[in-house]
C-alpha positions in Angstrom: 25.7 16.8 -7.1 21.9 16.6 -6.9 21.4 20.0 -8.4 23.7 19.1 -11.3 21.5 16.1 -11.9 18.4 18.2 -11.9 19.8 20.5 -14.5 21.0 17.6 -16.7 17.4 16.2 -16.6 16.0 19.5 -17.7 18.5 19.7 -20.6 17.7 16.2 -21.7 14.0 17.1 -21.8 14.7 19.6 -24.5 15.1 16.9 -27.1 12.1 14.8 -26.2 9.5 17.6 -25.6 8.5 18.0 -29.2 5.0 17.8 -30.9 4.3 14.8 -32.9 2.1 16.2 -35.6 3.1 18.8 -38.2 1.6 22.3 -38.1 1.9 25.7 -39.8 5.4 26.3 -41.2 5.9 29.7 -39.4 5.1 28.3 -35.9 7.3 25.3 -36.6 10.3 27.4 -37.8 10.1 29.8 -34.8 9.8 26.8 -32.5 12.8 25.0 -34.0 14.9 28.1 -33.9 14.0 28.8 -30.3 14.8 25.2 -29.3 18.2 25.4 -31.0 19.0 28.7 -29.3 18.0 27.3 -26.0 20.2 24.2 -26.5 23.1 26.6 -27.3 22.4 28.6 -24.1 21.4 31.7 -26.0 18.4 32.3 -23.7 17.4 35.8 -24.8 17.4 34.8 -28.5 15.5 31.6 -27.6 12.8 33.6 -25.9 12.4 36.0 -28.9 11.8 33.1 -31.2 9.7 31.0 -28.9 7.3 33.9 -28.1 6.4 34.0 -31.8 5.5 30.3 -31.6 3.3 30.8 -28.5 0.4 32.4 -30.3 -2.9 31.0 -29.0 -4.4 29.9 -32.3 -6.4 26.7 -33.0 -4.0 25.9 -35.9 -0.9 26.3 -33.7 0.1 22.9 -32.4 3.3 24.4 -31.0 1.7 26.5 -28.3 2.3 24.1 -25.4 5.8 22.9 -26.3 6.9 26.5 -27.1 5.5 27.8 -23.9 7.3 25.1 -22.0 10.6 26.0 -23.6 10.0 29.7 -23.1 9.5 29.0 -19.3 12.7 27.1 -19.3 14.6 29.7 -21.2 13.4 32.4 -18.7 14.5 30.2 -15.8 17.9 29.5 -17.2 18.3 33.1 -18.3 17.8 34.2 -14.7 14.3 35.8 -15.1 12.7 33.8 -12.4 9.6 36.0 -12.1 8.7 35.5 -15.7 9.5 31.8 -15.6 7.2 31.3 -12.6 4.4 33.4 -14.2 4.6 31.5 -17.6 4.8 28.0 -16.1 1.9 28.8 -13.9 -0.2 30.0 -16.8 0.9 27.0 -18.9 0.0 24.4 -16.3 -3.5 25.9 -15.8 -4.2 25.7 -19.5 -2.6 22.2 -19.9 -4.6 20.8 -17.0 -7.8 20.7 -19.1 -6.1 19.6 -22.4 -5.5 16.0 -23.5 -1.7 16.3 -23.8 0.6 13.3 -24.0 1.2 12.2 -20.4 5.0 12.5 -20.6 4.7 16.2 -21.8 2.4 17.1 -18.9 4.6 15.4 -16.4 7.7 17.3 -17.6 5.7 20.6 -17.3 4.9 19.7 -13.7 8.5 18.9 -13.0 9.8 22.2 -14.4 7.1 24.0 -12.5 8.2 22.3 -9.3 11.8 23.3 -9.9 10.9 27.0 -10.7 8.5 27.2 -7.7 11.2 25.9 -5.3 13.6 28.5 -6.7 10.9 31.2 -6.3 10.5 30.1 -2.7 6.9 29.0 -3.4 7.3 25.6 -1.6 3.6 24.9 -1.3 3.0 25.3 -5.0 6.2 23.3 -5.8 5.0 20.4 -3.7 1.5 20.6 -5.2 2.8 20.4 -8.7 5.3 17.6 -7.9 2.6 15.6 -6.1 0.6 15.6 -9.4 3.4 13.7 -11.2 2.3 10.1 -11.8 4.3 7.2 -13.1 7.9 6.2 -12.4 9.9 7.9 -15.2 10.6 11.1 -13.2 10.4 9.5 -9.7 14.1 9.7 -8.9 14.4 13.2 -10.3 11.5 14.4 -8.2 13.0 12.8 -5.1 16.3 14.4 -5.7 14.6 17.8 -6.3 12.9 17.6 -3.0 16.0 16.4 -1.2 17.9 19.5 -2.6 15.4 22.2 -1.7 13.4 21.0 1.4 16.3 20.8 3.9 16.9 24.5 3.2 13.5 25.5 4.4 12.7 26.6 8.0 11.2 24.2 10.5 8.0 26.4 10.6 7.6 26.1 6.8 8.3 22.4 6.8 5.6 21.9 9.5 3.1 23.8 7.4 3.9 21.6 4.4 3.7 18.5 6.5 0.1 19.3 7.4 -0.8 18.8 3.8 1.8 16.4 2.6 2.4 14.1 5.6 2.8 11.0 3.3 5.7 12.6 1.4 8.9 10.8 2.5 11.6 13.4 1.6 9.5 16.1 3.3 9.0 14.0 6.4 12.7 13.2 6.7 13.7 16.8 6.2 11.3 17.8 8.9 12.5 15.1 11.2 16.1 16.2 10.8 15.2 19.8 11.5 13.2 18.9 14.7 15.9 16.6 16.0 18.6 19.1 15.4 17.0 21.5 17.9 18.5 21.9 21.4 15.1 21.3 22.9 12.3 19.3 21.3 8.8 20.4 22.1 6.2 17.8 23.0 4.2 18.4 19.8 7.4 18.0 17.7 8.3 14.8 19.5 4.9 13.5 18.4 5.7 14.4 14.8 9.1 12.6 15.1 7.3 9.4 16.3 4.8 9.6 13.5 7.6 9.8 10.9 9.6 7.0 12.5 6.5 4.8 12.6 5.5 5.6 9.0 8.9 5.2 7.4 11.2 3.5 9.9 13.3 6.6 9.7 15.3 8.0 12.6 17.1 11.3 12.1 20.9 11.1 12.4 20.6 14.1 14.7 18.2 12.2 16.9 20.5 9.2 17.1 23.4 11.5 18.1 21.4 12.9 21.0 19.6 9.8 22.2 22.6 7.4 22.0 24.7 8.1 25.1 28.1 6.4 25.2 27.6 3.0 26.6 30.2 1.0 28.5 31.4 -1.9 26.5 30.8 -5.1 28.4 32.9 -7.9 26.9 33.3 -11.4 28.4 35.6 -14.3 28.1 32.6 -16.5 27.2 28.9 -15.9 26.4 25.9 -17.8 27.6 23.2 -18.3 25.0 19.9 -19.8 26.0 18.3 -21.8 23.2 14.6 -21.9 24.0 12.9 -24.4 21.6 10.1 -27.0 21.8 12.5 -30.0 21.6 10.1 -32.6 23.0 7.8 -34.5 20.7 4.2 -34.3 21.9 2.4 -36.2 19.1 3.0 -37.7 15.7 1.6 -34.7 13.8 4.3 -32.4 15.2 7.2 -34.7 14.3 8.2 -32.7 11.2 8.0 -29.4 13.1 10.1 -30.7 15.9 12.7 -32.0 13.4 13.0 -28.5 12.0 13.9 -27.2 15.5 16.4 -30.0 16.0 18.0 -29.1 12.6 18.1 -25.4 13.7 19.9 -26.4 16.9 22.4 -28.7 15.1 23.3 -25.8 12.8 23.9 -23.7 15.9 26.3 -26.3 17.3 28.4 -26.2 14.1 28.5 -22.4 14.4 29.6 -22.8 18.0 32.5 -24.9 16.9 33.5 -22.5 14.2 33.4 -19.6 16.6 35.5 -21.5 19.1 38.1 -22.1 16.4 38.2 -18.3 16.0 38.7 -17.8 19.8 35.1 -17.0 20.6 33.5 -19.1 23.3 29.7 -19.5 23.2 28.0 -21.7 25.8 24.8 -23.1 24.2 22.2 -23.8 26.9 19.2 -25.6 25.5 15.8 -25.3 27.3 12.7 -27.2 26.2 9.8 -24.8 26.1 7.3 -27.5 25.1 5.2 -24.7 23.7 3.8 -24.4 27.2 3.4 -20.9 28.7 3.5 -22.1 32.3 6.6 -24.1 31.6 8.3 -21.0 30.1 7.3 -18.9 33.1 8.9 -21.4 35.4 12.1 -21.3 33.3 12.5 -17.6 33.4 12.2 -17.6 37.2 15.3 -19.7 37.5 18.1 -17.7 39.2 20.5 -18.8 36.4 18.5 -17.0 33.8 20.0 -13.6 34.8 23.4 -14.9 33.8 22.2 -15.4 30.2 23.7 -13.0 27.6 21.3 -13.8 24.8 18.1 -15.7 24.2 17.4 -17.6 20.9 13.6 -18.2 20.9 11.1 -19.1 22.0 9.2 -19.3 18.8 5.5 -19.5 19.5 3.1 -16.6 20.2 2.1 -18.1 23.5 5.7 -18.3 24.9 7.6 -15.5 23.1 6.1 -12.6 25.1 7.0 -14.2 28.4 10.7 -14.3 27.6 10.6 -11.0 25.8 9.3 -9.2 28.9 12.0 -10.9 31.0 14.7 -9.9 28.5 13.5 -6.3 28.4 13.4 -6.0 32.1 16.9 -7.4 32.5 18.4 -5.8 29.4 19.2 -9.1 27.7 19.3 -9.4 23.9 16.9 -11.7 22.3 16.7 -13.2 18.8 13.8 -15.0 17.0 15.6 -16.9 14.2 12.5 -17.9 12.3 9.8 -15.3 12.6 8.9 -12.6 10.0 6.3 -10.8 12.2 7.2 -7.2 12.8 5.0 -7.0 15.9 7.6 -9.0 17.9 10.2 -6.2 17.7 7.9 -3.2 17.9 9.2 -0.9 20.6 11.8 -3.4 21.9 15.3 -2.1 21.5 17.1 -5.4 22.2 14.8 -7.9 20.5 15.8 -9.0 16.9 14.4 -10.9 14.0 17.1 -12.8 12.2 14.9 -12.8 9.1 13.5 -9.7 7.3 10.0 -8.8 8.6 7.0 -8.9 6.3 7.2 -5.1 6.1 10.9 -5.2 5.1 10.2 -7.8 2.5 7.4 -5.6 1.0 9.6 -2.6 1.0 12.4 -4.4 -0.9 10.0 -5.6 -3.6 8.4 -2.2 -4.0 11.8 -0.5 -4.2 12.9 -2.9 -6.9 9.7 -2.8 -8.9 9.6 1.0 -8.8 13.3 1.8 -9.2 14.6 -1.0 -11.4 11.6 -2.0 -13.4 9.8 1.4 -13.5 6.6 -0.5 -12.7 4.5 1.4 -10.2 1.1 -0.1 -10.8 0.5 -3.0 -8.5 -1.9 -5.9 -8.8 -1.9 -7.5 -5.3 -3.3 -11.0 -4.8 -3.2 -12.7 -1.4 -4.3 -15.8 0.5 -6.2 -16.4 3.7 -3.4 -17.1 6.1 -2.3 -14.5 8.7 1.1 -14.3 7.0 -0.6 -13.6 3.6 -2.8 -10.9 5.0 0.0 -9.1 6.9 2.4 -9.2 3.9 -0.3 -8.0 1.4 -1.4 -5.1 3.5 2.2 -4.1 4.1 2.8 -4.1 0.4 -0.3 -2.1 -0.3 0.7 0.5 2.2 4.2 0.9 0.8 3.1 1.1 -2.8 0.7 4.0 -1.9 3.4 5.7 0.2 5.8 5.6 -2.8 3.2 7.3 -5.0 2.3 4.1 -6.9 -1.2 2.9 -7.7 -2.9 -0.2 -6.3 -4.9 -1.5 -9.3 -6.2 -4.5 -7.5 -6.2 -5.8 -4.0 -7.9 -9.2 -3.9 -8.0 -12.0 -1.4 -8.5 -15.4 -3.0 -9.0 -18.8 -1.4 -7.7 -22.1 -2.7 -10.7 -23.7 -4.2 -12.6 -24.5 -7.4 -13.2 -20.9 -8.3 -9.6 -19.8 -7.7 -8.6 -19.6 -11.4 -11.7 -17.6 -12.4 -11.1 -15.1 -9.6 -7.5 -14.6 -10.5 -8.3 -14.3 -14.2 -10.8 -11.5 -13.4 -8.3 -9.7 -11.2 -5.6 -9.8 -13.9 -7.9 -9.3 -16.9 -6.8 -5.6 -17.4 -3.2 -6.6 -18.0 -3.5 -10.3 -18.9 -6.3 -10.6 -21.4 -6.8 -13.8 -23.4 -5.8 -13.1 -27.0 -8.7 -12.8 -29.4 -9.3 -15.6 -31.9 -7.7 -15.0 -35.3 -9.9 -14.2 -38.2 -9.2 -15.9 -41.6 -6.0 -14.6 -43.1 -4.8 -12.9 -39.9 -1.3 -13.5 -38.5 -0.8 -14.1 -34.8 0.8 -11.2 -32.9 2.0 -11.6 -29.3 0.1 -9.2 -27.1 2.1 -6.4 -25.5 2.1 -6.3 -21.7 1.7 -3.2 -19.6 5.3 -2.2 -18.8 4.2 0.0 -15.9 2.5 -2.8 -14.0 3.6 -5.7 -11.8 2.0 -8.5 -9.8 2.6 -9.2 -6.2 1.2 -12.5 -4.8 1.2 -13.2 -1.1 0.2 -16.9 -1.0 1.9 -20.2 -0.9 -1.1 -22.2 -1.9 -0.6 -24.4 -5.0 -4.1 -23.6 -6.3 -3.2 -19.9 -6.3 0.2 -20.4 -7.7 -1.0 -22.6 -10.5 -3.8 -20.3 -11.4 -1.6 -17.2 -11.6 0.9 -19.0 -13.9 -1.9 -20.4 -16.1 -3.5 -16.9 -16.5 -0.2 -15.4 -17.6 0.6 -18.3 -19.9 -2.9 -18.0 -21.5 -2.5 -14.2 -22.0 0.9 -14.6 -23.7 2.2 -11.5 -21.9 5.2 -11.2 -19.7 4.5 -9.1 -16.6 6.8 -8.9 -13.6 5.6 -11.3 -11.0 6.9 -11.3 -7.4 6.3 -14.5 -5.4 7.6 -16.5 -2.4 10.4 -18.9 -2.9 8.1 -21.7 -1.8 6.6 -21.8 -5.3 9.8 -23.5 -6.4 8.8 -26.6 -4.5 5.6 -27.1 -6.4 6.3 -30.1 -8.7 3.0 -29.4 -10.5 4.5 -26.2 -12.0 7.0 -26.6 -14.8 10.3 -24.8 -14.1 10.2 -23.5 -17.7 7.1 -21.4 -16.7 9.4 -19.6 -14.2 12.4 -19.4 -16.6 10.5 -18.1 -19.6 9.1 -15.0 -17.9 9.9 -12.2 -15.4 9.4 -14.1 -12.2 11.1 -12.8 -9.1 11.4 -14.9 -5.9 11.5 -13.4 -2.5 14.2 -15.6 -1.1 14.9 -14.3 2.5 17.2 -17.1 3.6 19.1 -17.7 0.3 22.2 -19.7 0.8 25.2 -19.0 -1.3 26.4 -22.2 -3.1 30.0 -21.1 -2.9 30.0 -20.0 0.7 28.1 -23.0 2.1 30.4 -25.8 0.9 32.5 -26.0 4.0 29.5 -25.9 6.3 27.8 -28.7 4.3 30.9 -30.9 4.8 31.0 -30.2 8.6 27.3 -30.8 9.0 27.3 -34.1 7.2 30.3 -35.3 9.3 28.4 -34.4 12.4 24.9 -35.6 11.6 25.2 -38.0 8.5 22.5 -36.0 6.7 22.4 -33.0 4.4 21.5 -29.7 6.2 17.9 -28.4 5.8 17.1 -24.7 5.5 16.6 -24.6 9.3 20.1 -25.9 9.8 21.5 -23.0 7.6 19.4 -20.5 9.6 20.6 -21.9 12.9 24.3 -21.8 11.8 24.1 -18.3 10.2 22.1 -16.7 13.1 24.4 -17.9 15.9 27.6 -17.2 14.0 26.4 -13.6 13.2 25.2 -12.7 16.7 28.1 -14.6 18.3 30.6 -12.5 16.3 28.6 -9.3 17.1 28.8 -10.0 20.9 32.5 -10.7 20.5 33.1 -7.4 18.6 30.9 -5.0 20.6 30.1 -6.8 23.9 26.7 -7.9 25.2 25.3 -4.3 24.9 25.8 -4.2 21.1 22.4 -2.6 20.1 23.6 0.9 19.1 26.7 -0.4 17.3 24.9 -2.9 15.3 22.3 -0.4 14.0 25.1 1.8 12.6 26.4 -0.9 10.2 24.8 -1.1 6.8 26.2 -4.4 5.5 27.9 -7.3 7.0 29.0 -10.2 4.8 27.3 -13.5 5.6 29.0 -16.8 6.4 26.8 -19.0 4.3 24.1 -16.5 3.4 24.3 -13.2 1.6 24.7 -11.1 4.7 23.0 -9.0 7.3 22.0 -5.3 7.6 20.5 -4.0 10.8 21.1 -0.4 10.0 18.5 1.6 12.1 16.4 -1.5 12.5 15.9 -4.7 14.6 15.2 -7.0 11.6 17.6 -7.9 8.8 17.1 -5.4 6.0 18.7 -7.6 3.3 16.0 -9.2 1.2 17.4 -11.2 -1.8 15.3 -11.2 -4.9 16.1 -13.9 -7.4 15.1 -14.8 -10.9 16.2 -17.4 -13.5 19.1 -16.2 -15.7 20.4 -18.8 -18.2 18.5 -21.5 -16.4 19.9 -20.9 -12.9 18.8 -18.5 -10.1 20.7 -15.3 -9.7 20.2 -12.4 -7.3 19.0 -9.3 -9.1 19.1 -6.7 -6.2 22.8 -6.9 -5.3 24.1 -5.9 -1.9 27.4 -4.2 -1.3 29.5 -2.5 1.4 28.8 1.2 1.5 
C-alpha cells in the first residue's frame, strides 16, 4: 500500500516538474518527447530522447528537468545502477544552483527512493533529511516506513547515530531491538531514549513486558476524593468553589453509574493544601482499602499520595492538571486532561499535516504553564522537521504590542501607504507559517489580534480557549480569520443536555466547567474499573478511542494522559471541531 503510494507520487511529479521559461527548440522537443514516452511507460525510448535534452550548454534550460526524468526512467526501467549514478550527479550539480524549491525537493525525494532501492541507506537518509517544507512530508514518512523496517538492526543502529531525531528511523530501530529474544544493556538504553523522545513503545516491547494480570473485580469500588474543601480565607473562595463544583459533578456521575449497576463509594477527604495533614491521611489503615484516588491537586500534597499509591499499587487520577511531570515514570497515575506536551503535539500535527504550515512563530507568557507549553511546542516542531522562526517571551505591559509586532513583522507587515492613483490590494500571507501563542494574558491576546488586523493577512493562529472569555476582543476578530482554540475540556452541546438537567435539579445552578470535568472523569474511570477491574492499566493503554459521556472522548493508548485534544474554530458563526476523532 505504501509502496504504491510512493510510485503514484513519483508519477504525479512528471506533470509538475517542468521548466517555466522557453529555451532552444531542439532541447524542448527532445524533452517533451521523453516526458511523453516516460508517461507511456516506454522507458528505453524515454531515455533516448531525454539524453539529447541533457546537454550541458548555457543555453539549455532543460538540463535539470531532463536529467531528473532520465534518472526516473532508468529507475522505472530497472536500471538501478544508472539511476543511482545519474541522480547522484544531478543532486551535486543542483545543490549549487538556484532552482525552484519544489524542483529541488522532488530531486531529493527521487534520490532517497533510488538510494533505498540501491541499499544505500545512509545516502537515502541524508538526501531525505535535506527536504524542507511540508509538501512531501507524508510521502517522505511513508518512504522511510517502507524501507527502514527491512534493514538489519546493526544498520539501523549506525543510522541512528547520525539521525537520532528521525522518528520513523527511531521507531523501526525500537521495534527491531524489542523483537530480540534478549535485549542488551546498551540496546535497552536506546529503547528508553526513543520512548522518552517520542512517547513510543514498540508493540514487541509491550508483548514482552506485559505479563497476563489477574483481573480483580469487586462488587463496589472505593474512590478517595482528596480536595481542599475547607475555606481558609476570602481570596480562595472562588478556587474552593471550583473544587466543590468538581465534587458535585462526581456525585451526579456516581448516581448514573449506580443506575447502570456500578457501585462507586465516594469518600471525600479534606487535604486543606497542607502536606502534614495529607501525610496523616495516608497513614490511616483504611487507605489501603482505597481502589482509586482522585487528587490531591497541589504540588505540595500530590507527591505524598502519589508515593503511597505507587507503593500500594493503587490507581490515581489528577482531574485538573496538565503537567506531564506528575505522571513521568508512574504506571498507575493518570491525568484526565491532555498534558502540555500532548496539547503541543496535537497542534503541531494539525498545523503540519492539515494546513501544510511548518514554520512556527511561538509567543509565550511568563507563567510556568506558558513556559512549559511553549518549550514543548518548540521541541515538537523541531522534531517534526519544521522551523521555529521566532521563540519570544513577552510580558503583559505597556510594550507588549510593540514586542509582538516586531516578532510577527516578517509575516504580518503593516501595508504600505497608497500612492496617488494606486488601488488597495490585500497583502498575501505566508501559507507555510503559523502562530502559536502560549499565554492567557489579555494584553498579549489583544496585541496579537491587533497586529494581525493591522497587517490585513490571515495566518493560522493557535490559542487557548480562555481567549473566548475576553470581552474586550470582538468575536468577529475570531470568526473572520483562521483562529484555532485548544479546547481540552470541550463539552458536546448534544451530549450534555441530560447532565445539565440532573445537575440543576441537584444544585439549583448551572454546571461550571469543573462540574463537567468531575462528572466525565469519574464516569470514565468508574466504567473502566467495572470493565477491567482495579488493575486496568495495561488494558486501558490498548484502547485508542472511547466515546465520552458529555465530552468528546478519551484516548489513553500507550499513555497516562488523555491523547484527545479538540481544536475548534468558528464555522458559520459557531465553534466546530476541526480535528475529528473516530474509532479505529
